[in-house]
C-alpha positions as CSV (number, residue, x, y, z in Angstrom):
1,X,39.4,-3.1,-3.9
2,X,37.0,-6.0,-3.7
3,X,36.9,-9.2,-5.6
4,X,33.8,-11.3,-6.2
5,X,31.5,-13.0,-8.6
6,X,28.5,-11.7,-10.5
7,X,26.2,-14.0,-12.4
8,X,22.8,-13.7,-14.1
9,X,22.5,-17.5,-14.1
10,X,22.1,-17.8,-17.8
11,X,20.4,-20.8,-19.3
12,X,23.0,-22.3,-21.6
13,X,23.0,-25.6,-23.4
14,X,26.0,-27.8,-22.9
15,X,27.9,-27.6,-26.3
16,X,29.1,-31.2,-26.0
17,X,25.9,-32.9,-24.9
18,X,23.2,-30.5,-26.2
19,X,21.5,-30.8,-22.8
20,X,20.0,-27.7,-21.0
21,X,20.1,-27.8,-17.2
22,X,16.8,-27.7,-15.3
23,X,15.9,-24.8,-13.2
24,X,16.6,-26.8,-10.0
25,X,20.1,-27.7,-11.4
26,X,20.8,-24.1,-12.1
27,X,19.8,-23.0,-8.6
28,X,21.9,-25.8,-7.1
29,X,24.9,-24.7,-9.2
30,X,24.4,-21.1,-8.1
31,X,24.4,-22.1,-4.4
32,X,27.5,-24.2,-4.9
33,X,29.3,-21.3,-6.5
34,X,28.2,-18.9,-3.8
35,X,29.4,-21.3,-1.1
36,X,32.8,-21.7,-2.8
37,X,33.1,-17.9,-3.1
38,X,32.6,-17.5,0.6
39,X,35.0,-20.4,1.3
40,X,37.8,-18.8,-0.7
41,X,37.2,-15.4,0.9
42,X,35.7,-13.4,-1.9
43,X,34.1,-10.1,-0.9
44,X,31.0,-10.3,-3.1
45,X,28.7,-12.8,-4.6
46,X,25.9,-11.2,-6.6
47,X,23.2,-12.5,-8.9
48,X,21.0,-10.5,-11.2
49,X,17.9,-11.2,-13.1
50,X,16.8,-10.6,-16.6
């Protein structure tokens, strides 16, 4: 069995502030998540597109 993270990096507005992250902020967040996944030893980090 493998454990991991899959994301399509959806653009979602923050429900408390109404602010939508920029593309650069979304990419930075995805890299941060991927690095954390590796750090904690997950088997997979995958991203899709739509």
